[in-house]
N, C-alpha and C positions, 0 to 999 in steps of 0.2 A: 486672085489674091495669092500672095506668096505664102508657102506653107509655114506653119508655126514650128519653131524649134521644140521637139518633144521633151527636151531636158529642162524647159522652163519650169520652175517649181509651182506647185498648186497655190492658188490664191484663196484665202478664207474670207468668209463674211459672216458676221454674227456668231463667231466661235465655232463654225463648222467648215469641214474641208470641201472644197469644190470637187466635182467629179471630173473636170477636165484640167488640162495643164496650161491653159492660156488665160489671159485676162479678158473676161467676157465683156466687161464694160468698155474696154478699149476696142474689142471686136465690134460691138454694137455701133460705135462711132465710125469704125472703118467701113462697116457695111453700109451705113448711111452715106458716107462720103463716096463709096464706090458706086452707089446708085444715082449720084448727083450728075447733072449734065456736065459734059466736058471732061469727065474722068474715065479712064479705061475700065472695062468690065471686070478684068482679072485682078483689080486691087486699087487701093487709093494712091494718090500721088505722093511723092516724097515730101511735099509740104503739108504738114499736118495742120488741120484747122484748129483754131484756138479752143473750140469746144472739146475737141478730142484731147488736147493737151490737158485741159482742166479736168476732164474725166479721168485721165491716167493718174494725175496727181491725187485725185480723190480716191481712186482704187488703191493706190499705194498706201495712202494713209489708213484706209480701212484694213488693208492687209496687216500693217504694223499693229494696229489696234487689236485685231483678232489674234495675232500670234502672242500677244501679251496675256491673253486669257484663253488658252487652248483647252478644249474640253477633254474629258477622259475618253478612253477607247470605248467603254460601254455606252456612253452618251452618243458617240459618233455612230456606233453600230445601230442604235435604236432610232436614229434619225430617219424621217421619211425621205423618199427619193427626191422630192422637190427641194430638199435642203442642199442637194448636191448640184442643182441646176444653177443657171446664172441668176443674178440679183432679180428679186421679184418686181422691182420698180426701175427698169432701165431708163436711160436718159431719152431713148427714142421709142415710140410705140412699136411693138413687134410686127413683123411682116407676116401676114397669114399664109399658111400653106395651102396651095391650090393647084389643080391640074392645069398645066400650061400647054400641053400637046394634045392634039385631037387624033383619034383613031387608035387602033390596037397598038400596044407597045412592041418594039422590036424584040427579037430573041435576046440580043445582046446590044446594049447601047454604050455610049462613052462612059468613062470612069466617073466623071463628075455629074452625069445625068441620072435621073431617077426612073428606072423601069417601074419601080415601086418606091414609095416614100412614106415615112411615118415620123411623127414628132414624139410620141410617148409623153414623157414628163418634161421635155424641153420646151422652151418658148421662142428662143431666137436661133436655135440650132435644129437640124433636121438630119435624119438617117435616110440615106438613099442607097439603092443597090442597082448596079448596071446589069446584073445577070441572075438575080434571084427573084422569086415570086412572093416572098414574105419578108418580114422584118422581125427578127427576134428581139426580145427585151435586151436593152443595153446593160451590160454588167457594170453598174455604177461602182466606183471605187469606194467601198465602205471603209470605215475606219478600222474594222476588225473583220477578218475572214474566219468563218466558223465551220466546224464539222457538225453535221446533224446526225440524228440517231440512226439513220439508214446508211451512214458512211459517206454521204454526198456532201458537197460544199456549196449547195445552193446555186446562185448565179455564177459563182466562181468554179463550178465543176467543169474544168476545162476538157474533160473527156466526153462530155455530153452537150456542152453549150459553147457557142462561139465566144472567143475572148478578143481583147485588143491585141493587135499585132505586136510581137515582141522580137527584138533583135536576136538573131541567131537561134530562134526557136520557132521558125516558120512551120516546123513539122506539126505543131499543135493544131494548126489550121487544117492539116491533112488527115486528122483522125476520122475514121469512117463515121458517117452520120447514122447509119442503121445497119442491121445484120445483112451480110452478103454471103456469097458462096464461100469465101475464105474466112469471114468473121462469124463465128457461131453466135446465136442469140443469147447464149448464157452470159456473154459479156455485157448484155443490156438488162439482164433480169433484175427486177427490184428485190432488194434484200430486206428481210424482216426477221427479227429474233423469234417471232411466234411461229414462223413457217420454215425457216432456213437453218435452224440450230437445234441440236439434240444434246441432251444431257448424257454424260457418260457415268453411269452408276458404279462401274468397276474401279474407278480411281480412288474412291473413299472420301471424296469431298463433294458436298452437294453444291449445285449451282455452277458447275463448270462442265464443258463438253466441247464438241466440234461442230463445224458446219455439216449439215446433213449430207450423207453420201450421194444422194440424188443430184445435189448441186456441186458438191466438192469434186467428184470424179470428172464430170465434163469441164469444170472450171480449171482443174489442174491440167487436163489434156489440152485445152485451148491455150493456156499460158505457156506450156512447153512448146507448143507449135510456133508461137510467135517468138519465143526465145531462140529456137533453132533457126527460124527464118531470118531473124535479124543478124545472127552471127554468120550465117551463110552470106547474107548481103554485105556485111562488113568486110568480108574477105576481098571484095572487089574494090580496087583502088578508085576512089572518087575524088578528084581534085577539088579543093575548096570546101570539103565536108568534114574536116578534122574535128571541129568543135562539135558537130552533130554526132559523129561517131563516138567521141569521148563521152558525151552525155548519154548516148544510147547504151554504152557498155555499163555505165553506172546504173542506169535504169534497169538493165537486165540483171545486174547483181542484186539490186534491192528487190526486184521481183522474185528472184530465187530465195532471198531471205523470207519474203512474205509467204511463198509457197511452202517452205519448210516449216514455218510457224503454223500455218493453217493445217498442215497434215500431221504435225508431231506434237504440238503443245496445246493441251486443253485450256480453254479460257472461258470467261464469262460471256453471256450472249452478246452484249454490246461490243465488247472487244473483238469477238469472233466475226461479227458482222463488219466492223471497221476494217479488219484485216482482209476479209473476202472482197470488200468493196475496193480496197487498195490493189488487190490482185487484178480486178477488172480494169481499174484505172490505168495501171502500168502496162497491162497487156494491150489496151487500146492505144496507148501512147507509142508502144513499139510498132503497132500496125501503122500508125500515122508516120512514124519515122521511116519505115520501109517505103511507104508511098512517096515520101519526100525524096528519098535517095534514088528511087527507081524512076519516078515520073516527074515530079515538080522540079527538082534540081536540074535535070537535063533541059527542061523547058526554059528555065531561067537563063541558062547559058546559051540557049538558042536565040536567034533573032526572029523566029517565026511567031505568028499569032495563033495561040491555042485557045482563044476565048470561046470558040464554038464547041470545044470539047470540055464541057463543064464536068468537074469531078464530083462524085457523090460523097463529099466530105463536109465537115462542119463549117469550114470557111472562117473568116476573120473580120473584125472591125478595124478600120484604119482611120487616121486623123489627117493625113495629108494626101494631096493629089498624086504624087509620085508613087506612093505605096499602093494607092487604089488602082493606078494604071498597071503596075506590075502584077498585082494579084488577079486583076481581070484578064490580063494577057495570058497568064499561065493556067487559067481555068479554075481558079478558086472562088467559091461564093464570097462576095465582098459587100460590106456595108460601110459606106463612107459617111462619117460624122462631119458635117460641114455647116457653115453659116447659112441661114435661110435668107435668100435674096429674091427680089421680084423676077429676076431673069433666070432662075433655076428651072431647067427643063424637067418636067414631071409628067409621066403618062398616067399613073394610077396612085391613089392614096389608099393605104391599108392601115388596119389597126395593128398595133404591136403584138406579136405573139408572146404571151406570158410564159413564164417558167412553169412547167408542170408541177402539180402539188407533190408528186412523188419524189421530186428532187430537192424539196425543202423540208419544212417541218420544224420540230423543236430542237434547239441546240442541245447536244449531248454533253453529259458530264461523266460519261463512262470512264474516261481516262484521267479523271481529276486527281488520281492518287499520286501523280508525278508533278504536275504544275498547276498553279492556281487557275489559269485560263487555258485549259487543254484544247489543242486544235483550234485556237483562236489567235491568229497572227496579226500583228499590227500592220496595216496597209496604208502607210502615210503618203507614199509617192508612187505606188504602182508595182513595187518589187515584191509581190506577195506570193507568187506561185512557188518560187524556189524556197522561200522561207516556210511556207505551209507544208511543202513536201518534205522538207528536212525535219520539221517538228513532228509530223504525224509518223513518218517512217522511223524516226528514232524512238518514239514512244511505243509504237505497235510492233516494230520489227527489230528494234535495237537491243535485243537481249544478248547479254554476254555471259560467257562461262564464269561462274564464281571462281575466285582464285585459290590456288594452294599457296597460302601466305608464306612469305619469306621473312626470316628473322635471324638475328645473331644473338645467341644466348650467353648470359653471364650467370655463373653460379653464385647464389647468395653466400656471403662470407660470415664466418663466426666471429667470436670475440677477439681472436688472435690473428685475424686476417686470413684464415684458412677456410676452405669450403666447409660449410656447416654440414655435419653428417646426417642431420635429421630434417634438413630443409628440402622442400620440393619446389623446383623452379616452375613458375607459372607464367603464362602469357596473357596479355591484354590486347584486345582488338582496338586499334585506333580509328580515327575518322576515315583514313584511306583504306580500311579493311586490311591493314598489314599488322601482324602481331609483332611485338617487340619484347624481348627479355630485358628487364631492367634490374639494376642492383637495388637492394633495399636501402632507402635513404637513412642516413645516420641521424640527421637533425631535420626532420620534415619541415618544420616552420621556416628555418633559415633557407632551406633549399627552395621552397616555394617563393620566398621573398626575393631571392637572387634571380629566379627565373622570371618573375614579374618585372623586376627592374631591367633585366636584359631585354625583354620583349618591348617594354615601354620605350627603352632607348632606340630599339630598331624601328618602332613605329613613329618615332619623332615626337611623341607626346611626353611632356614633362610633368612633374608633380604640380598640382595646384595648391592653393592655400590650404594648409592643414593636411596635405596628402602625404607627408613624409612619415607619419606615424599614425597609429590608431586606425580606426575603422575607415576613416575617409581615405587614407592612403591605399588601403586594400581595395576599396571600391574603385578609385581612379585607376589603379593598376589593372584591375579586372576589365574595366571598360576599354583600356588601351589595348588589351590583348585581342579584343574583338575587331579592331581596325588596324591592320598592318598594311601600309601602302605598297609593300613588296608583294602582298597577296591580294589586296583589294584596291580597285581604282578609286582614288580620292582626288577631287578637283582642287586646284590651287586658287587662292584668292587673288593672285597677281597676274595670271594669264589664263587663256583658254586653250585647251587642247583641241586640235582640229576635230570636227564632228565625226568623221569616219574613224579616226583613231579612238576617240572617246567611246563610241558605240561598240567598237570591237573589243575594248578593254572591259566594258560592262557586260557581265554574263547575261545572255538572253536565250531562253529556250523556246517558249511558245509564243513570245511576243517580240518579233524581230522588226526593227524599223526598216522601212523600204526607202532607201535613199538613192539608189542608182537606176531604178526603173526596170531592171532585169529581174522581174519577180518570179518567173517561171522556174528557172533552175534552182533558185534558193528555196522556193516553196516545195519543189520536189524533194530536195535534200532534207528539209525539215520534216515533211510528212513521212518520207521513207525511214528516217532515223527513229521517229516515234513508233511507226508501225512494224518495222522489220529489224531494228537494231538489237541484235542478240549477241552476247559475248560470254566467254567462259569465266567462271570464278577462279581465283588463284588457289593453287596449293600452297601449303606452308613449307618454306625452306628454312632450315635452321642449322647453323654451325654451333654445336653445343657439345658439352661434355657431361658425363653423369656425375652425380654427387660422389665425393670421395670420402673414404673412411678415415680412421685415426692414423693410418700409416701411409696415407697418400694413394691408396689403391681403391678401385671402385668398390663401393659398399655392396657386400654380397646379398643383402636383403632389401636393397632399395631399388625401386623401379620408378625412375623419374618420368613424370608425365606432365602434360600441359593442360591448362584450363582455359577455355575460350572466354573472350570478353563478351560485351553486350551484344555485339553483332553476330555472334556465332554460338552454336549449341555447345553446352558444357559436356565434359567427359564423365563417364560413369565408373565408379569403383564400388566394390563390395563393402558393407558396413562391418568394421572390426568389433569384436566383442571381447575376446581374450587373445592374448599374444600368440598362443599356440594355434588357436583356430584362425587367427588373422593370417599367420604365415601359411597355413594350409590352404586357406581360401586364395591367397595370392598365387601360390604355386599352381593350384588347379586352374585359375584364370589364365595364367600364362601357358599352361599346357594346352588349354583350349585354343589360345591364339595360334599355337604351333600346330594344332590339329593332332596332337599325340595324346593317346589315352593310356590308362594303366594296363599293363600286361598281367599275365598270370603271376600271382604271388607278390604283386606290388601294391596291393591296397593297404597293407599295414606293415609295420616293421621297418627296418633299415632299408630293405630293398626298395620299398615304395618311395622312401625319401630320396634314394639315389636316383631312381628313374625320374622323379619329378624334377630333381635338380638338373638332370641331364636335359629334360625337356625344356627347361628355361633357356638353355643355350641354343635351341633351335627355334627361331622365330621366322616364319616365312616372309615377314616384312623386311627382315634383315639378312636372311640366308636363303639361297635358292633351294627349294625342295621340289622334287618331281611329283607329279600327280599320277596316281595309278590308272586314271581314266583316259589320258591323252598325252601326246608328246608335244613339248614346246619346240618350235623350229630350231634346228641345230645352231644357227648363228646366234640366236637369242639365248639359248641355254648356255652356250659356252661363254658368252659375254657376262651373263648373270653369275656363273660360277666364279669367274675371274675376280669379280668385285665383292664376293661373299667371304666372310660375313661383314656387313656394314656396321661400323662402331655404333654402340648405343648412344642415344642422345636424349636430352630432357623432353624433346618434342614428340608427342604421340604421332604415329603414322596416320595420315588422313587419306580417305578414299572417297571418290565420288559415288561409287556404287558398291554393293557388298563385295568384300575381298574374296576372290575365288577360292583361296585356301580355307575359308570357313565352310565351303560347300562341297569340297571334293574329298571328304573323309568318309569312313565307313562306320557301321555300328552293327551289333547283333541283329537289329531289326532291318538294317539296310546293308546287307553283305556285299562283298566284292563280286562283280559279275565275272563269269568264266572267261570272257574275252578281254579282260583288262590288259592294257598295254604294258603297265609296269606294276605287276602285283606285289613286288617286293617293296614298293614305295608307299604301300597303303598305311594310312594313319587312322587311328580310332578316335571317334568323338561320339558319345552317346546321344548328343543333341542334334546330330546332323539331319535326321529324318524330320524332326520338327522344324529345323531351320529352313529346309527346302520347301516343306508344305506351307509354312507361314509366308515365306518369301513370295511364292506364287500368289498369295492373297494380297500382299502389299506391293507387288511388282509395278503395277501401273502408277501407283503413287510415287514410288522411288524414281521412276522415269520423269514424271511430271514435275517434281520438285526441283529438278536440276536447273530449270530456267524460270522459276517463279520465286522471287525473294520472299513473298508472303508465306511460303512453305519452308522457310529456312533452307535455302538452296546451297548452303556451304557444305563442303565435304565433311564427313564424320570420321571419328576414330574407330579403331578395331572394336573396342569395348562398346562404343555406341551402336555399331552395326550388330554386334552380338546381342545387345539388348533389344534392338529392333527386330532381329530375326527370331528371338525367343518368344516375343509376342505378348508378354505380360504388361499391359498398358494401364493397370489400375493405379500405379503409383504407390509411394510409401508415405505414410503420415505419422509414424512413430517418432518420438523425440530421440535424437542420437544419444548414445551412451559412450562413456569412456572413463579411463582411470585418471586422465589429466586434461587440461584445457586444449592441448594440441590434438589429442586423439578425438576429443569432442568436435573440434573445428573440422578435422578431416572427415569424420563420420558425417557431419552435417553437410559438408560439400558433396560427398558421394551420394547422399540422399537427394540433394538438389539436382545432381547430374542425372540420376536415374529418372527423377520426375520430369526433367526437361525432355528426355526422349519420349516419355509417356505422354506428355502434352503434345508433342509433335505428331505422333501416330494415333493418339487417342482423342485429341481435341481439334487440332488443325485438320487432320484427317479424322474420320469418325469410325475407326476400326475398333470393335470390341476386343477384349483380350482373347488370346488364342485358346481354342478348345480342341481336343483330339477328335471330337465327333464332327468337326466342321468339314464342309464340302467346298472345294475350290473349283471354279469354272475356268478351264484352260482350253482355249480354242474350241469351244463347244463341248468339251468333255468335262464331266463332273467327277472330280478325283478326291478321294479320301486319303488320309495319311498312309494307309496300307498300300494304296495304289502307287504311291511315289516310289516305294522300295523296289518295285518290279518294272518301273517305266524308265528303262535305260536311255532311250533317245531324249526323253524330256530332261533328264539330268544333264545330258550333253548340251542341250539347247541353253539351259540355265548357265552352265559353266562358260560356254562360248560367249554369251551375252555379257556376263560379268567381266571376262577378259576384254572383250571388244570395247565396251563402253568406258571402262577404266583406262584402257590404252588410249583411246581417242581423246578423252578429257585430259589426260596427263600430257599428251603432246600439245594440245591447245594451251593448257595452263603454263607449261614450261616455255613455250614460244612467247606467250604474252609477258612472262616474267623477265626473260632474257632481253627482250626488245623493248620492254616497258611500253607496250602498245596501248595500254589503257589511257595514255595521255595523248594519243594521236588524234588527228581529225577523224570524224566518224566514218567518212567514205574510205579513207586509207585503212582504217582499222577493219572495216568489212572486207576490203580487198585482201588484206593479209590473212584474215580468217578463212576466206575462200581458198587462198593458196594452200593453207595448211589442210583444209578439208579435202583438197584434191588427192591427198594420199590415199584415201579410201573412196575416191570417186564421189565425194560430197560437194556441195555448192556453198554451204554456209556453216556457221558454228553449230546450228541446230542439227546438222547431219551427224553429230556425235551419237545421236540416238538412232540405231539401226531400225529398220521396219519392225513393227510390233509383232508381225507374224513370222519373223526370222527369214524372210525372203531376201534374196540378193546376197546371201553370205557366200563368200568365195575365199580361196586360199591365196594370199598375196605375198607369202614369204617363203616360197620354195627355195631349197638350196640349189647350188649350181649343178648338182647331179640329177636334179629332177627334170622330167621331160618338158615341163611347162615353164622353165626358167625365163624364156623370152617374154611370156605374158607378165610374169612377176617383175621383169626389168622395168616396165613402165611405172609401176608403183614405187620401186626403189629409186628411180630417177626423181620422182616428185618428192619423195622423202628426203633425198639428199639436197635437192634444190631448196627445200624449205629450210634446211639447216645451214645453208651457205651464209646466212646473215647472223648466225650465232657466233659468239666470241670463240676464238681459237679453233675455228673449223679448219681441218687439215688441208694444207695446200695440195697435197697429192690427190685427195678426194676431189678437190675442185678441178684439177686437171683431168682426172678420170671422167668426171661428169661431162666435160666438154666433148669427150670422145665416146659417149654412151652408145652411139649408133654402131661403133666398131667392136663392141664387146663380144668376146667368145665365152664359152662356159667357164673357163678358168678365171678370166678377168672378172666376170660377174660374181663368182664365188668369193674372190679376194675383196672386191669393192663392197659387197654386201656385208662381209664380216667387219670390215673397217668402219662402215657407216653405222652398223648396229653397236659396235664397241664405243664409238664416239657418243652416240645417243645415251647409252646406258651410263657411261662415266659422267656425262654432263648431268643427267638426272640425279644420280647418287650424290654428286658433289653439291647439288642445289638443295635437295630435299632430304638427304640422309636416310633414304630407304631405297629398296629395290623398286624399279618401275614394273608395272604390270605388262607382261609380254603379250602379243597377239598369238592366237592359236588357230589351227585349221578347223573349219566347221565339219566335223566328222559325221554330223547328222544329215548332211546334204546328200 
């Protein structure tokens, strides 16, 4: 019989999807005709009998009827396997399966013959194998492919169970079937949250943790082995394998995302098991891809018969004789799904090998916080694997860095059109997590009405009866705002958009229609996006001016700050009581920001006021201030000095991690060590000892929250970090007081801001308020507050980590903002984040978190006079290559980058200065504060 076209759409009967892609009732008649006298055995004659034509018409009518009443995905998923087989009442009685050959079966028989055969749930079809001794359960095309609690995909677990052959994804059939010398058994270990996950009690949140070290360590080692092996194999030019190599590089990138998440981000048990299972899955796929590139592809290009050299791999199901012959010839275990005829040569009949219980189970709802049917992908025509892989990878690994939000600020105007001297510019977070400074509306009702009318006009919706005025008009306008054809796909009553276009315009995350039959790549992308998609949150950039006083000059007593909207934590300020005390508190707060404390004779009188006023002019977020404990690399220090001081703006400076300048001050209890690098730069802050001690207590939580939106992952302001480091999480419950309404509102807002931080660290995390008698466990050491004062190396580790994490996060956030990569395809976005992470030898956005034990810390920013400048050159080249896509990247630097191999000491020094200058100027122009520079790890 001639092979059936694999692109023929499925035929439905009784409202259910058929498991095969051909019309079975037509096949039944063709099989009957092929067995009739006078017809060749390989198929029916070109003249179709009348009965067959009648049957075809009946099948077409049934298909049209079933399409008119298609069931839901859940109904399809819950259907029994028989529902996906051919019609239960065929026009011809089915032919029984029987042994037709006598004697022992040959080691390898012809592709269309059955060394073994089984029917399973089929009645007029049969599964035969020319080279295997068993028949696995056929992966019937369910309506929905689901992930189970153990991270597996049931019959669709392509890394453990044979699947239907997919074009340009033959490597799936080459995945190892069982542990070998090269494939460790950890890739086949069954995962369970009861035995493979451990809670981390030091983070401060109950119910989150990591995969147990006994499993995590060998799993990471095995995954890295296959990453290195694939990239070495990809260096060899293999003609005709471009699509496989492209898919392999993407799989490797997603695997690195999953590895970073498994090692760095604590999660709930179900999510941790799903990520670990995805690491196993992707590692096995890379192993299969290497086998394909090294063994199977050369066999395909050869004319020799390798059928006697059967590979110990999963194998594949096929639907046509040509594919069966190819897979048999190259030595892949093959199962041919073909019509059951009386002439079929069968040596032995076996029972279908069922799916192991450990690969199925109960469908998981662990990831249901993102999509209604998490890890459940619509499988309507067979393209399920690519879709499933994209959904799961995005959900489990698709974490991105929260943004430093960009905004243009406008100062509220007073009655005469001048900046109001007493107004405080505030920001609101919109739906896109971008803050906007907006002018205060003059006539709010008219402004809202105009906006509604404009959006209604854009959406093409006109007013209905009674909609021009009154409440009805408002209701219709509001409804029109929710449907804008420029933003949301809306079908037309006059024509139909082609299916592929319509489905691309309709957003689908975890339920992706399978229309092209190439399910494996789409499934991998979906799964990888859900499991491994991790991105940086944005920083806030603002072009803003400070409120002006009566004479057009900056108000001397005003400190303009921003207030976060619903999607971000609010900022904290002290509660004013009396005007004099209010000014004093503000000055002390700003002095703390700058790290400057009162000197002798400055606690009272005019001298104290003078020093406090001077301290207001030195803010490390705006002006570069040296630390007494370490030296900033020369190129970075000089670039920061050149742009200092940065003009004051209404937007508060935001930081992903505690600002280093809050932790590098001294106090009488924490004096300057005798080996200080810059003793003349010492600044006094009486709170620093408590800051450092409490930070060591909340440090693990500060790292974990960066990539977990449920922990308020957005960056915090200096005052918020100061509140968090102080450690009083009891909150404020007193009613605010003031002399007028404006003061009461400001006081109320400050209380709310304080309480927001208290809720984050005292309720989201379960930290009690700080006490000086607390003992902190650091790397197995139990340290009290007095131990911190004499632990110089621990102080340097804390300072290096604060610099390094803030620097890495800021680079990620600035790159995402300048390139607007948040709107890119998920794979492209991961590739870009991987390129940025290469600056510090990372592989994904999650690598912004250095190892928890401070291992791997190296100096990457040596000057041209250093002996190790050639090692640092590689980091500089990656740093410059990352910036080449930024706006206004200097052409001279681009030219120098092309000749990096020929740099000498002088050229390296010049290029390094220019590259750092460009980065610092770009950051200051975008975010209106100084960037955090990297420093050398002096504790190594």
